[in-house]
C-alpha positions in Angstrom: 73.1 110.6 106.0 73.6 108.0 102.9 77.0 108.1 101.4 77.3 107.0 98.1 79.4 103.8 97.2 82.5 104.6 94.9 81.8 102.5 91.8 84.3 103.9 89.4 81.8 106.1 88.0 79.5 103.5 86.8 76.8 104.4 89.3 73.1 104.6 87.6 74.4 103.5 84.1 72.3 100.5 84.6 74.5 98.3 82.3 75.1 94.5 83.6 79.1 95.5 83.2 78.6 98.5 85.8 76.8 96.1 88.0 79.6 93.5 87.7 82.3 96.2 88.5 80.1 97.4 91.5 80.5 93.6 92.9 84.0 93.5 92.4 84.7 96.9 94.2 82.8 95.4 97.1 84.6 92.0 96.9 87.7 93.9 97.1 86.8 95.9 100.1 85.3 92.9 102.1 89.0 91.1 101.3 91.1 93.7 102.7 89.1 93.7 106.0 90.0 89.9 106.5 93.4 89.9 108.2 96.0 87.4 106.6 97.9 84.9 109.0 101.3 84.5 108.4 103.1 81.1 110.1 106.5 82.2 111.7 108.5 79.1 113.0 109.9 79.5 116.8 113.0 77.6 117.6 110.7 75.2 119.8 108.5 74.1 117.3 111.6 73.2 114.6 112.3 69.5 113.5 115.8 69.0 112.9 116.9 65.9 110.5 120.6 64.3 109.5 120.9 64.2 106.4 124.0 62.1 104.6 125.3 63.3 101.0 127.7 61.5 99.4 130.1 63.9 97.2 131.7 61.4 94.9 131.5 62.4 91.4 129.3 65.5 92.1 130.3 69.1 91.0 131.3 71.3 93.7 129.4 74.4 93.1 126.0 72.5 92.4 126.4 70.4 95.5 127.3 73.4 97.6 124.1 75.4 96.4 121.9 72.3 97.7 123.8 71.7 100.7 123.4 75.5 101.8 119.6 75.1 101.2 119.3 72.4 103.3 121.4 73.7 106.1 119.3 77.1 106.1 115.9 74.9 106.0 114.7 76.5 102.7 113.5 72.7 101.8 110.7 73.1 104.3 107.4 74.3 104.5 108.2 76.1 107.8 110.8 78.1 106.7 111.7 81.5 108.4 114.4 83.4 107.3 115.7 84.6 111.0 115.1 81.4 112.4 117.6 78.5 112.0 115.0 75.7 111.2 117.5 73.9 109.1 118.9 70.4 109.3 122.0 69.3 110.0 124.5 67.7 106.9 127.2 65.1 106.8 129.2 65.0 103.5 131.3 62.2 102.8 134.0 61.5 99.9 134.9 65.2 99.9 138.1 64.3 98.3 136.3 62.7 95.0 134.4 66.1 94.2 134.8 67.2 90.5 134.8 70.7 88.8 134.4 71.7 85.3 137.0 73.5 83.1 140.4 74.3 84.4 139.2 75.1 87.9 141.4 72.4 89.4 144.6 74.3 88.6 143.4 77.9 88.2 140.9 78.4 91.1 142.8 80.1 94.0 141.9 80.2 97.6 143.3 83.1 99.5 144.1 83.9 103.1 146.2 86.5 105.1 148.0 86.4 108.5 147.4 89.8 109.0 150.8 91.0 108.8 152.8 92.8 105.7 153.5 90.4 103.2 151.4 87.8 104.9 149.0 86.7 101.9 149.2 83.0 101.1 147.4 81.3 98.5 146.7 77.8 97.1 145.3 76.2 94.1 142.1 74.2 94.4 144.2 70.8 93.7 146.7 71.5 96.5 143.5 72.1 98.9 141.9 68.9 97.8 145.3 67.0 98.6 145.6 68.8 101.9 142.4 69.4 103.4 139.5 68.3 100.9 136.8 69.0 103.4 137.7 72.6 103.7 136.7 73.3 99.9 133.3 72.2 100.3 133.2 74.0 103.6 134.3 77.2 101.9 132.0 76.7 99.2 128.8 76.2 101.2 129.9 79.3 103.6 130.2 81.7 100.6 126.5 80.5 99.4 125.3 81.3 103.0 124.3 84.9 104.1 127.1 87.0 106.0 125.7 87.1 109.6 125.4 85.6 113.0 122.8 83.3 111.9 124.6 81.8 109.0 128.1 81.1 111.0 125.8 79.2 113.5 124.1 77.2 110.5 127.5 76.2 109.3 128.3 74.6 112.3 125.8 72.0 111.4 128.0 71.1 108.2 130.1 68.1 109.2 132.4 67.0 106.3 134.9 64.3 105.7 137.2 63.2 103.1 136.6 59.4 103.4 133.5 57.2 103.4 133.3 56.9 107.2 131.7 59.4 109.5 130.8 59.0 113.4 127.4 60.0 113.1 125.6 56.8 112.6 123.8 57.0 115.9 121.8 60.0 114.5 120.6 57.8 111.7 121.2 60.2 108.7 118.7 60.0 105.7 120.3 60.3 102.4 119.9 63.2 100.1 119.1 63.1 96.7 121.5 65.8 95.0 119.4 67.1 91.9 121.8 67.5 89.1 120.5 68.7 85.5 
């Protein structure tokens, strides 16, 4: 038994437009039957690089977004959201970052001891004086997803206040930070 093709009501009209529509319908149906292959990275075939970032004169937020992308591996064609395919990132000169506006004195960092009345707060200026590497680590941490994978990816971030770092043996490549 022959079944008629579904042709959007154009069967038998004999117009060239009807023939074109019929061919398009058949082409769409044939394209749907071809399975699409999606590449999914595995932990065995990932390639880890070491990247070096000089934070001197860089804006904190713009720097942190690009570091977070490098840690997650979003710069690579093999990026897979649920697999850690990112690179190691070494940040030097963390004490020389810059911020815009009055953030140096108005931006606050809060932490709590867990006891009543145990809320502690510091300004960005105080944090840069005491622990400048913690400022960059917290900014990058805020730009990663809130899950186990992100906590593992954050361990690949190495931040140092001065220009020296102990990772020369890994031969880190310089990461160019794109600024507007």
